C-alpha positions as CSV (number, residue, x, y, z in Angstrom):
1,X,-22.2,153.9,112.9
2,X,-21.7,151.8,109.8
3,X,-18.4,153.5,109.0
4,X,-15.0,151.8,109.5
5,X,-12.7,153.3,112.0
6,X,-10.8,155.1,109.3
7,X,-12.2,155.4,105.8
8,X,-10.2,156.1,102.8
9,X,-10.4,155.0,99.2
10,X,-9.0,155.2,95.7
11,X,-11.6,155.9,93.1
12,X,-11.2,154.1,89.7
13,X,-13.7,154.4,86.9
14,X,-15.3,151.4,85.3
15,X,-13.2,150.6,82.2
16,X,-9.9,151.7,83.7
17,X,-7.1,149.5,82.4
18,X,-4.4,148.6,84.8
19,X,-1.1,147.0,83.8
20,X,1.1,145.6,86.6
21,X,4.6,147.1,86.8
22,X,6.4,143.8,87.5
23,X,4.2,140.9,86.3
24,X,2.7,142.8,83.3
25,X,-0.8,141.4,83.9
26,X,-3.6,143.5,82.5
27,X,-6.8,144.1,84.5
28,X,-9.9,146.0,83.4
29,X,-12.0,147.6,86.2
30,X,-15.7,146.7,86.2
31,X,-17.1,148.2,89.3
32,X,-16.3,149.0,92.9
33,X,-17.1,146.3,95.5
34,X,-16.2,148.1,98.7
35,X,-14.0,150.6,100.4
36,X,-12.3,150.5,103.7
37,X,-9.5,151.8,105.9
38,X,-6.7,150.3,103.8
39,X,-8.0,150.8,100.3
40,X,-10.7,150.0,97.7
41,X,-11.8,146.7,96.2
42,X,-13.0,146.4,92.6
43,X,-14.4,143.7,90.5
44,X,-12.0,143.3,87.6
45,X,-11.5,141.1,84.5
46,X,-8.3,139.8,82.8
47,X,-7.8,139.7,79.1
48,X,-9.3,136.2,78.9
49,X,-12.4,137.4,80.8
50,X,-11.6,135.8,84.1
51,X,-13.1,137.7,87.1
52,X,-11.2,138.7,90.2
53,X,-11.4,141.1,93.2
54,X,-8.7,143.7,93.0
55,X,-7.7,145.6,96.2
56,X,-5.6,148.7,95.7
57,X,-4.0,151.0,98.2
58,X,-1.3,153.6,98.6
59,X,-0.2,151.8,101.8
60,X,2.2,149.2,100.5
61,X,3.0,147.8,103.9
62,X,-0.6,147.2,104.7
63,X,-1.2,145.5,101.4
64,X,1.9,143.3,102.0
65,X,0.5,142.3,105.4
66,X,-2.9,141.3,103.9
67,X,-1.2,139.3,101.2
68,X,0.8,137.5,103.8
69,X,-2.4,136.7,105.7
70,X,-4.0,135.3,102.5
71,X,-0.9,133.1,101.9
72,X,-1.0,131.9,105.5
73,X,-4.7,131.1,105.4
74,X,-4.3,129.1,102.2
75,X,-1.9,126.8,104.0
76,X,-4.4,125.9,106.8
77,X,-5.1,122.2,106.3
78,X,-8.7,121.2,105.6
79,X,-10.3,124.5,104.9
80,X,-10.4,127.5,102.6
81,X,-10.6,130.3,105.1
82,X,-10.0,133.2,102.8
83,X,-10.2,134.0,99.0
84,X,-7.5,132.5,96.8
85,X,-4.6,134.9,95.9
86,X,-3.9,135.4,92.2
87,X,-1.5,138.2,91.8
88,X,0.4,141.0,93.6
89,X,1.9,144.0,91.9
90,X,2.3,147.8,91.6
91,X,0.5,150.2,89.3
92,X,1.2,153.8,88.4
93,X,-1.8,156.0,87.6
94,X,-1.8,158.6,84.8
95,X,-0.7,161.3,87.3
96,X,2.4,159.4,88.3
97,X,1.2,158.1,91.7
98,X,2.2,154.6,92.4
99,X,-0.1,152.1,94.2
100,X,0.2,148.6,95.3
101,X,-2.6,146.1,94.6
102,X,-3.4,142.4,94.7
103,X,-6.0,140.3,92.9
104,X,-7.8,137.6,94.7
105,X,-10.7,135.2,94.0
106,X,-14.0,136.9,93.4
107,X,-16.3,134.9,95.7
108,X,-19.8,134.7,94.2
109,X,-22.9,134.3,96.4
110,X,-25.5,136.1,98.3
111,X,-25.3,138.4,101.3
112,X,-26.6,136.7,104.5
113,X,-29.9,138.7,104.9
114,X,-30.9,138.0,101.2
115,X,-30.1,134.3,101.7
116,X,-32.1,134.0,104.9
117,X,-35.1,135.8,103.2
118,X,-35.0,133.2,100.4
119,X,-34.2,130.0,102.3
120,X,-35.6,130.8,105.8
121,X,-34.3,132.1,109.1
122,X,-33.6,128.5,110.3
123,X,-30.4,128.7,108.4
124,X,-28.9,131.4,110.6
125,X,-27.8,129.1,113.4
126,X,-26.5,126.5,110.9
127,X,-24.4,129.0,109.1
128,X,-23.1,130.4,112.3
129,X,-22.0,127.0,113.5
130,X,-20.0,126.6,110.3
131,X,-18.5,130.0,110.7
132,X,-17.5,129.3,114.3
133,X,-15.6,126.2,113.0
134,X,-13.7,128.4,110.6
135,X,-13.0,131.0,113.4
136,X,-11.6,128.2,115.6
137,X,-9.2,127.2,112.8
138,X,-8.1,130.8,112.4
139,X,-7.6,131.3,116.1
140,X,-5.5,128.2,116.4
141,X,-3.2,129.7,113.8
142,X,-2.7,132.7,116.0
143,X,-5.0,135.2,114.3
144,X,-8.4,136.9,114.8
145,X,-10.5,138.1,112.0
146,X,-11.0,141.5,113.6
147,X,-13.4,143.2,111.2
148,X,-16.1,140.5,111.2
149,X,-19.4,141.9,109.9
150,X,-22.2,141.2,107.4
151,X,-20.3,143.2,104.7
152,X,-17.3,140.9,105.0
153,X,-19.0,137.6,104.5
154,X,-21.1,136.0,101.8
155,X,-23.1,132.8,101.4
156,X,-21.8,130.5,98.7
157,X,-23.6,127.3,97.6
158,X,-23.2,123.5,97.2
159,X,-23.5,123.3,100.1
160,X,-24.5,126.7,101.5
161,X,-21.8,128.2,103.8
162,X,-20.5,131.5,104.9
163,X,-17.2,132.6,103.4
164,X,-15.0,135.6,104.2
165,X,-14.4,138.0,101.4
166,X,-12.1,140.6,103.0
167,X,-9.3,139.7,105.5
168,X,-8.1,143.3,105.9
169,X,-8.8,143.4,109.6
170,X,-7.1,140.1,110.4
171,X,-4.7,140.7,113.3
172,X,-2.2,138.6,115.2
173,X,-3.5,137.5,118.6
174,X,-2.2,139.8,121.4
175,X,-2.0,142.9,119.2
176,X,-4.4,145.8,118.8
177,X,-7.2,145.3,116.3
178,X,-6.0,147.2,113.2
179,X,-9.4,147.6,111.4
180,X,-12.9,147.6,112.9
181,X,-16.4,148.9,112.3
182,X,-18.0,150.7,115.2
183,X,-21.3,148.9,115.4
184,X,-19.4,145.5,115.7
185,X,-16.6,146.8,118.0
186,X,-16.9,145.8,121.6
187,X,-14.8,148.8,122.5
188,X,-17.5,151.1,121.1
189,X,-20.1,149.2,123.2
190,X,-17.9,149.6,126.3
191,X,-17.8,145.9,127.1
192,X,-14.1,145.1,126.4
193,X,-10.9,146.2,124.8
194,X,-9.7,146.2,121.2
195,X,-7.1,143.6,122.0
196,X,-7.0,140.8,119.3
197,X,-8.3,137.7,121.0
198,X,-10.9,135.1,120.2
199,X,-13.6,136.8,122.3
200,X,-13.3,139.9,120.1
201,X,-14.5,137.9,117.1
202,X,-17.3,136.2,119.1
203,X,-18.6,139.5,120.1
204,X,-18.6,140.6,116.5
205,X,-20.4,137.4,115.5
206,X,-23.2,138.2,118.0
207,X,-23.4,141.7,116.5
208,X,-23.8,140.2,113.0
209,X,-26.9,138.5,114.3
210,X,-28.2,141.8,115.8
211,X,-27.4,143.7,112.6
212,X,-29.4,141.1,110.7
213,X,-32.4,141.5,113.1
214,X,-32.1,145.3,113.1
215,X,-30.9,146.4,109.6
216,X,-31.0,150.1,110.6
217,X,-28.9,149.4,113.6
218,X,-29.4,151.3,116.9
219,X,-27.7,153.6,119.4
220,X,-25.8,152.5,122.5
221,X,-28.1,154.2,125.1
222,X,-27.0,155.0,128.6
223,X,-26.2,151.4,129.4
224,X,-24.8,149.7,126.2
225,X,-24.7,146.1,127.4
226,X,-28.3,146.4,128.6
227,X,-29.3,147.9,125.2
228,X,-27.8,144.8,123.5
229,X,-29.5,142.4,125.8
230,X,-32.9,144.0,125.4
231,X,-32.5,144.1,121.6
232,X,-31.8,140.3,121.6
233,X,-34.8,139.6,123.8
234,X,-37.1,141.7,121.8
235,X,-36.3,139.9,118.5
236,X,-38.3,136.9,117.5
237,X,-35.6,136.0,115.0
238,X,-32.9,135.8,117.7
239,X,-34.8,134.4,120.6
240,X,-33.8,130.8,119.9
241,X,-30.1,131.8,120.3
242,X,-30.6,134.3,123.1
243,X,-28.3,132.6,125.7
244,X,-25.5,132.0,123.2
245,X,-25.6,135.5,121.9
246,X,-25.6,137.1,125.3
247,X,-22.7,135.0,126.5
248,X,-20.7,136.0,123.4
249,X,-21.5,139.7,124.1
250,X,-20.3,139.4,127.7
251,X,-17.1,137.6,126.7
252,X,-18.0,134.4,128.6
253,X,-16.8,131.9,125.9
254,X,-13.2,130.9,126.1
255,X,-13.0,129.8,122.5
256,X,-15.0,129.5,119.3
257,X,-15.2,125.8,119.8
258,X,-17.0,126.3,123.1
259,X,-19.6,128.6,121.5
260,X,-20.0,126.2,118.6
261,X,-20.9,123.4,120.9
262,X,-23.3,125.5,122.8
263,X,-25.0,126.7,119.6
264,X,-25.1,123.2,118.2
265,X,-27.1,122.1,121.3
266,X,-29.5,125.0,120.8
267,X,-30.0,123.9,117.2
268,X,-30.9,120.3,118.3
269,X,-33.5,121.6,120.7
270,X,-34.9,124.0,118.1
271,X,-35.3,121.2,115.5
272,X,-36.5,118.5,117.8
273,X,-40.2,117.9,117.1
274,X,-42.5,119.0,119.9
275,X,-45.8,117.4,120.8
276,X,-48.7,119.1,122.4
277,X,-50.3,117.6,125.5
278,X,-54.0,117.9,125.2
279,X,-56.2,117.7,128.3
280,X,-58.2,114.6,127.5
281,X,-60.6,115.3,130.3
282,X,-62.0,118.1,128.2
283,X,-62.0,116.3,124.9
284,X,-63.5,113.0,123.9
285,X,-61.8,110.5,121.6
286,X,-63.8,111.6,118.6
287,X,-62.5,115.2,118.9
288,X,-58.9,114.0,119.2
289,X,-59.3,112.0,116.1
290,X,-60.8,114.7,114.0
291,X,-59.4,115.3,110.6
292,X,-58.4,118.9,111.3
293,X,-56.4,117.9,114.4
294,X,-54.6,115.1,112.5
295,X,-53.7,117.4,109.6
296,X,-52.4,120.0,112.0
297,X,-50.2,117.6,113.9
298,X,-49.0,115.9,110.7
299,X,-48.0,119.3,109.2
300,X,-46.1,120.2,112.3
301,X,-44.1,117.0,112.2
302,X,-43.4,117.3,108.6
303,X,-42.0,120.8,109.1
304,X,-39.9,119.7,112.0
305,X,-38.6,116.7,110.1
306,X,-37.7,118.9,107.1
307,X,-35.7,121.2,109.3
308,X,-33.9,118.3,110.9
309,X,-33.0,116.8,107.5
310,X,-31.7,120.1,106.2
311,X,-29.5,120.5,109.3
312,X,-28.4,116.8,109.0
313,X,-27.5,117.0,105.3
314,X,-25.6,120.2,105.9
315,X,-23.5,118.8,108.7
316,X,-22.8,115.6,106.8
317,X,-21.6,117.4,103.7
318,X,-19.6,119.9,105.7
319,X,-17.8,117.3,107.8
320,X,-17.0,115.2,104.7
321,X,-15.6,118.2,103.0
322,X,-13.3,119.1,105.9
């Protein structure tokens, strides 16, 4: 279930030296970063030691399409939606087979599950709000991400944010999704088509949350949509976002902006300090003023205040940077 719809790859050994046919740039392969329907991605280094992510394929037209997408995304005002593009060229291997490749920015960071384990699960909603803003910008440009999944995003820092690291599935709105992963695909779950539209990305976003909560994934069952709803309701990690996630799964959001606003309201409710009403008829004033009670309430307020401040600082930094 974790496989891409079509899986092919080009295997290059670490230490392989590649020299571009046209631009003559030299790249040394360090290790493989991923493999998908269109080709393979490797960490590489230039002669001066600069790192990059090199994607190589025998499908020149597909590579050209991805390059055009990266160029287009780089022109979107106010945001850096995809990795920066460095070079595009051809390479002929020792057996005489010609491949097309491009080198893009190597985005450093942590995968989302590792980040949440380190910083706390409260960041899940915050990062998803930011990702929804990026999706809204992408959709307004006439594209959907298509192959949105945990493997294709990474958390960078200063401030923490989710960035896309592979735009291979990006598809023009109205066309058929060209690259997808079954677990994240609404067609697989029998709740929609593979037509490229904003709701396709929002379904995949909800599946990202489910994959985080259930790392081993799960089967569809006899009634796929009920399976998804039950999994959300059974997860303590996802319960704060239950309504938003279920609406995304059922395709009820018109746009990423609508889901972003809904999720933002959920975050405000989550971070709002809650007080406990104690039945004073069963407690005297001395009990209410006990040291243990005061310490407990104070700790709860401090924790709530800390979460609010983290969310506030994040939003301020993010809006100032956009």
